[in-house]
Rosetta silent file (secondary structure, phi, psi, omega in degrees, C-alpha in Angstrom):
SEQUENCE: MNGWARRVPGVLRGLAVTAVAAGVAYALLVLVFHARVPYPLCFAVVLVVVLGRQFTRAFTPPPAGRALVREDTSATVYGVPDRPFADVRRWEERLDLMRGDRDYYERVVRPAIAAVVDERLRVGHGVTRDEQPERSRELVGARVWDLLTTTQPRRPPSPGELADVIAEVEDL
SCORE:     score description
SCORE:     0.000 S_00000001
   1 L     0.000  135.205  177.140   -0.001   -0.004    0.008 S_00000001
   2 L   -80.419  178.087 -178.374    1.304    3.438   -0.818 S_00000001
   3 H   -58.421  -43.733  179.594    1.324    6.389    1.597 S_00000001
   4 H   -65.275  -42.233 -175.628   -1.978    7.841    0.509 S_00000001
   5 H   -67.591  -29.375  176.412   -3.933    4.652    0.684 S_00000001
   6 H   -72.471  -26.924 -174.068   -2.807    4.160    4.325 S_00000001
   7 H   -82.876  -22.202 -170.226   -3.893    7.700    5.264 S_00000001
   8 H   -59.346  -47.467 -176.921   -7.443    7.497    3.755 S_00000001
   9 H   -64.120  -31.149  176.169   -9.093    5.793    6.769 S_00000001
  10 H   -68.671  -41.747  177.684   -7.586    8.356    9.103 S_00000001
  11 H   -62.857  -47.898  179.215   -8.680   11.250    6.876 S_00000001
  12 H   -60.669  -44.383 -176.946  -12.294    9.842    6.740 S_00000001
  13 H   -63.513  -41.471  178.949  -12.355    9.294   10.466 S_00000001
  14 H   -63.370  -42.749  179.014  -11.208   12.927   10.990 S_00000001
  15 H   -66.487  -34.615  176.932  -13.909   14.242    8.666 S_00000001
  16 H   -63.672  -48.843  176.570  -16.530   12.202   10.428 S_00000001
  17 H   -56.941  -43.229 -179.222  -15.440   13.575   13.817 S_00000001
  18 H   -64.943  -40.264 -178.485  -15.400   17.061   12.429 S_00000001
  19 H   -63.946  -43.747 -178.274  -18.884   16.683   10.921 S_00000001
  20 H   -69.996  -41.000  177.323  -20.380   15.410   14.117 S_00000001
  21 H   -60.845  -46.105 -178.937  -18.588   18.062   16.307 S_00000001
  22 H   -65.384  -37.359  173.445  -19.699   20.760   13.946 S_00000001
  23 H   -65.246  -39.122  173.897  -23.309   19.517   14.092 S_00000001
  24 H   -57.026  -53.600 -179.133  -23.207   19.534   17.895 S_00000001
  25 H   -59.954  -43.687  177.184  -21.736   23.075   17.876 S_00000001
  26 H   -61.146  -43.018 -178.301  -24.240   24.271   15.331 S_00000001
  27 H   -68.313  -40.111  174.478  -27.179   22.831   17.349 S_00000001
  28 H   -58.378  -47.609  179.707  -25.862   24.435   20.560 S_00000001
  29 H   -58.672  -45.817 -170.958  -25.403   27.850   18.832 S_00000001
  30 H   -79.057  -48.655 -177.996  -28.813   27.775   17.251 S_00000001
  31 H   -74.339  -40.805 -176.567  -30.944   26.150   20.016 S_00000001
  32 H   -87.657  -49.207 -173.863  -29.237   27.437   23.168 S_00000001
  33 L   -97.305   -3.357  177.543  -27.827   30.786   22.144 S_00000001
  34 L    55.758   32.754 -179.635  -30.257   31.584   19.408 S_00000001
  35 L   -91.449  141.733  179.139  -27.329   32.620   17.129 S_00000001
  36 L  -100.762   90.467 -175.560  -27.738   32.507   13.434 S_00000001
  37 L  -114.842  133.108  179.799  -24.504   30.854   12.328 S_00000001
  38 L   -72.077  142.247  179.081  -24.113   29.082    8.974 S_00000001
  39 H   -54.058  -48.557 -177.871  -23.252   25.310    9.285 S_00000001
  40 H   -53.061  -38.641  176.218  -20.260   25.625    6.873 S_00000001
  41 H   -61.748  -46.283  179.006  -18.673   28.196    9.266 S_00000001
  42 H   -61.108  -39.908 -178.791  -19.111   25.808   12.251 S_00000001
  43 H   -65.616  -46.444 -178.567  -17.650   23.007   10.131 S_00000001
  44 H   -61.534  -38.790  177.009  -14.661   25.116    9.131 S_00000001
  45 H   -64.954  -52.903  179.937  -13.929   26.178   12.745 S_00000001
  46 H   -60.997  -36.734  177.448  -14.099   22.620   13.988 S_00000001
  47 H   -63.845  -38.639 -177.224  -12.008   21.413   11.107 S_00000001
  48 H   -68.225  -38.047 -179.005   -9.282   23.924   11.980 S_00000001
  49 H   -66.415  -46.299  177.181   -9.400   22.799   15.582 S_00000001
  50 H   -66.482  -41.377  178.251   -9.094   19.053   14.603 S_00000001
  51 H   -63.402  -41.658  178.434   -6.298   19.753   12.102 S_00000001
  52 H   -59.065  -42.141  178.333   -4.515   21.825   14.656 S_00000001
  53 H   -65.160  -44.639 -178.545   -4.652   19.056   17.155 S_00000001
  54 H   -60.532  -46.681 -178.858   -3.362   16.500   14.508 S_00000001
  55 H   -62.610  -37.446  177.588   -0.439   18.807   13.597 S_00000001
  56 H   -62.425  -43.114  176.199    0.397   19.307   17.226 S_00000001
  57 H   -65.331  -37.503  179.786    0.451   15.610   17.836 S_00000001
  58 H   -67.586  -35.605 -174.499    2.471   14.973   14.711 S_00000001
  59 H  -103.770    3.738  172.690    5.184   17.482   15.537 S_00000001
  60 L   -79.043  128.137  177.659    5.486   16.998   19.338 S_00000001
  61 L   -61.975  154.403  176.699    8.659   15.181   20.136 S_00000001
  62 L   -68.579  156.775 -179.974    8.324   11.927   22.032 S_00000001
  63 L   -62.790  146.769  177.631    8.729   12.193   25.755 S_00000001
  64 L   -65.931  139.313  175.977   12.358   11.998   26.886 S_00000001
  65 L   -70.785  153.717  176.134   13.442    8.661   28.105 S_00000001
  66 L   -68.540  140.990  178.636   14.561    8.262   31.605 S_00000001
  67 L   -64.741  144.244  176.897   18.205    8.688   32.160 S_00000001
  68 L   -67.983  135.830  178.722   20.100    5.402   32.907 S_00000001
  69 L  -111.047  127.797  175.311   20.876    5.239   36.573 S_00000001
  70 L   -77.143  127.436 -176.849   23.837    3.225   37.733 S_00000001
  71 L   -76.410  155.419 -178.587   22.607    1.039   40.547 S_00000001
  72 L   -79.821  110.798 -176.915   24.198    0.912   43.869 S_00000001
  73 L   -90.243   -0.409  178.689   26.383   -2.154   43.834 S_00000001
  74 L   -83.046  -24.500  176.249   27.513   -1.782   47.387 S_00000001
  75 L   -67.678  130.175 -179.003   24.121   -2.839   48.746 S_00000001
  76 E  -126.296  151.383  173.990   24.116   -6.528   49.417 S_00000001
  77 E  -125.261  120.024 -177.429   21.523   -9.107   50.362 S_00000001
  78 L    57.450   32.818  177.188   22.972  -12.313   51.872 S_00000001
  79 L    81.231   -1.198 -176.449   26.430  -11.266   50.760 S_00000001
  80 E  -114.866  134.287  179.156   25.399  -11.005   47.150 S_00000001
  81 E   -52.801  143.304 -174.335   25.015   -7.682   45.284 S_00000001
  82 L   -82.421  -12.036 -174.257   21.355   -6.721   45.068 S_00000001
  83 L  -111.052  149.969 -172.457   21.363   -5.516   41.518 S_00000001
  84 L   -69.235  -25.008 -176.634   21.423   -7.642   38.380 S_00000001
  85 L  -105.849   19.987  178.637   24.200   -5.851   36.626 S_00000001
  86 H   -60.345  -45.683 -179.647   26.682   -5.594   39.505 S_00000001
  87 H   -65.568  -36.636  178.762   29.061   -8.155   37.983 S_00000001
  88 H   -63.898  -41.428 -178.317   28.969   -6.456   34.616 S_00000001
  89 H   -69.925  -32.741  178.639   29.922   -3.136   36.166 S_00000001
  90 H   -65.237  -42.904 -179.578   32.742   -4.816   38.233 S_00000001
  91 H   -67.614  -38.013  179.153   34.177   -6.223   34.963 S_00000001
  92 H   -63.488  -40.925  178.975   33.772   -2.849   33.269 S_00000001
  93 H   -68.650  -36.730  177.743   35.726   -1.141   36.082 S_00000001
  94 H   -62.096  -49.489 -175.397   38.376   -3.892   36.005 S_00000001
  95 H   -66.773  -40.803 -178.696   38.892   -3.567   32.257 S_00000001
  96 H   -66.303  -35.468 -178.543   38.846    0.190   32.487 S_00000001
  97 H   -76.403  -22.448 -177.574   41.485    0.283   35.183 S_00000001
  98 H   -58.892  -70.094  178.972   43.820   -2.043   33.200 S_00000001
  99 L    38.901   50.638  172.512   44.828    0.353   30.469 S_00000001
 100 L    88.295    4.800 -175.027   48.170   -1.347   29.729 S_00000001
 101 L   -87.850  107.536 -177.443   49.139   -1.986   33.407 S_00000001
 102 H   -61.212  -46.293 -177.577   50.797   -5.451   33.256 S_00000001
 103 H   -62.739  -41.254  178.184   50.700   -6.033   36.973 S_00000001
 104 H   -68.124  -37.199 -178.064   46.960   -5.251   37.279 S_00000001
 105 H   -63.152  -47.675 -177.513   46.291   -7.456   34.219 S_00000001
 106 H   -66.571  -38.099 -175.935   48.189  -10.386   35.811 S_00000001
 107 H   -81.530  -36.136 -172.393   46.680   -9.871   39.230 S_00000001
 108 H  -120.576  -48.821 -168.626   43.052   -9.159   38.390 S_00000001
 109 H   -79.011  -45.637 -178.517   41.913   -9.436   34.823 S_00000001
 110 H   -61.337  -41.164  177.411   43.578  -12.699   33.694 S_00000001
 111 H   -62.149  -39.643  179.865   42.320  -14.618   36.828 S_00000001
 112 H   -63.009  -44.165  175.951   38.823  -13.233   36.128 S_00000001
 113 H   -63.827  -39.074  179.292   38.896  -14.422   32.583 S_00000001
 114 H   -62.366  -38.246  179.667   40.221  -17.803   33.741 S_00000001
 115 H   -68.076  -37.922  177.341   37.322  -18.122   36.212 S_00000001
 116 H   -63.052  -45.618 -178.623   34.759  -17.462   33.489 S_00000001
 117 H   -61.197  -43.402  176.704   36.437  -19.956   31.216 S_00000001
 118 H   -62.550  -43.362  177.946   36.602  -22.554   33.956 S_00000001
 119 H   -66.570  -41.042  179.599   32.944  -22.097   34.794 S_00000001
 120 H   -65.210  -41.875  177.324   31.881  -22.241   31.139 S_00000001
 121 H   -60.392  -44.003 -177.868   33.936  -25.424   30.620 S_00000001
 122 H   -66.483  -49.412 -176.229   32.574  -27.057   33.820 S_00000001
 123 H   -72.076  -54.137 -173.929   28.844  -26.112   33.158 S_00000001
 124 H   -77.737  -27.916 -178.128   28.710  -26.410   29.464 S_00000001
 125 H  -127.471   -5.194 -179.600   31.026  -29.299   28.717 S_00000001
 126 L    71.757   22.102 -174.780   31.675  -31.129   31.982 S_00000001
 127 L  -122.655  146.973  174.218   35.414  -30.487   31.654 S_00000001
 128 L  -120.349  150.610  177.949   37.993  -28.773   33.873 S_00000001
 129 L   -59.776  -43.722 -173.722   41.291  -27.254   32.700 S_00000001
 130 L   -66.797  -46.042 -173.073   43.227  -29.141   35.409 S_00000001
 131 L   -84.434  -28.940  177.164   41.855  -32.556   34.858 S_00000001
 132 L  -133.934   74.810 -174.487   41.488  -32.685   31.039 S_00000001
 133 H   -68.284  -33.963  179.244   43.848  -30.047   29.580 S_00000001
 134 H   -62.359  -52.376  176.967   43.863  -31.473   26.017 S_00000001
 135 H   -56.558  -42.677 -174.633   40.068  -31.414   25.738 S_00000001
 136 H   -64.393  -42.117 -178.126   39.913  -28.010   27.400 S_00000001
 137 H   -64.559  -40.854  178.683   42.465  -26.595   24.999 S_00000001
 138 H   -65.811  -36.694  177.889   40.507  -27.960   22.041 S_00000001
 139 H   -70.587  -45.605 -168.804   37.207  -26.373   23.367 S_00000001
 140 H   -75.359  -38.452 -176.691   38.706  -23.072   24.384 S_00000001
 141 L   104.692  155.330 -173.095   40.882  -22.420   21.306 S_00000001
 142 H   -64.928  -50.651 -172.498   44.657  -21.793   20.981 S_00000001
 143 H   -57.417  -50.644 -178.925   44.512  -17.963   21.564 S_00000001
 144 H   -69.268  -38.563  175.151   42.539  -18.088   24.825 S_00000001
 145 H   -57.367  -45.605  179.918   44.511  -21.114   26.010 S_00000001
 146 H   -68.533  -36.163  177.459   47.818  -19.400   25.492 S_00000001
 147 H   -62.469  -33.543 -176.478   46.437  -16.287   27.214 S_00000001
 148 H   -85.995  -30.252 -168.762   45.437  -18.369   30.284 S_00000001
 149 H  -104.518  -17.561 -175.055   48.491  -20.603   30.507 S_00000001
 150 L   -64.161  131.190 -179.479   51.479  -18.538   29.585 S_00000001
 151 L   -99.098  -21.134  178.630   53.686  -18.097   32.584 S_00000001
 152 L   -73.968  147.290  176.365   56.261  -15.669   31.134 S_00000001
 153 L   -59.321  134.694  174.749   55.608  -11.973   31.572 S_00000001
 154 L  -142.044  167.475 -179.310   53.924  -10.473   28.529 S_00000001
 155 L   -75.536  147.127  175.558   52.299   -7.263   27.617 S_00000001
 156 L   -60.011  149.735  176.939   48.586   -6.980   28.396 S_00000001
 157 L   -66.823  145.001  175.572   46.291   -7.473   25.369 S_00000001
 158 L   -65.926  166.809 -179.999   45.113   -4.446   23.538 S_00000001
 159 H   -61.274  -35.128  179.015   41.371   -3.571   23.778 S_00000001
 160 H   -67.125  -44.764  179.405   40.829   -5.132   20.323 S_00000001
 161 H   -63.505  -42.170 -178.059   42.689   -8.356   21.291 S_00000001
 162 H   -64.944  -37.966 -178.967   40.730   -8.456   24.599 S_00000001
 163 H   -67.108  -41.875  175.393   37.484   -8.053   22.732 S_00000001
 164 H   -64.282  -37.363  178.284   38.335  -10.986   20.497 S_00000001
 165 H   -66.222  -47.170 -179.966   39.304  -13.166   23.468 S_00000001
 166 H   -59.596  -41.019  176.990   35.998  -12.198   25.247 S_00000001
 167 H   -59.291  -44.303  178.795   34.071  -13.076   22.044 S_00000001
 168 H   -63.414  -40.233  178.440   35.720  -16.496   22.025 S_00000001
 169 H   -65.675  -37.306  177.341   34.920  -17.034   25.680 S_00000001
 170 H   -63.333  -27.375 -176.675   31.341  -16.083   25.050 S_00000001
 171 H   -78.389  -13.024 -175.188   31.092  -18.700   22.251 S_00000001
 172 L   -63.486    0.000    0.000   32.074  -21.485   24.696 S_00000001
């Protein structure tokens, strides 16, 4: 359907509302106020009001969405953060703090990635890295395996490399 064909029912409905409202206004003016007003004038005035309302609705911007509020992650219930995205924010803060700091990467980020990989292997595949290293390496992939098992000091991965590693971990 083209644009005009979709608008016809709305236009007809608007004209019907205008005709009824103009009839009511004309009846009130003639019967109650004893005014001699031609019906076309009443129709034109009501039509202007209806069109004005339609234009106002069409050009009014949608209401502004509520601003995203960061939840209070320090509030705990039974020792667990009370908000659903507390863990995501903790990861976000950890990755943001890293910014090329090798010590922070080795101390915080790499163990966190290893914990996620271990959990995904255990839950999704019934495998642990310690008990079945060959199968774990096959499931995880060479890049993530090397990232987790390398003992020699290395530079922290760049944000792009880290994004690739996280994508591979998510595919587990």
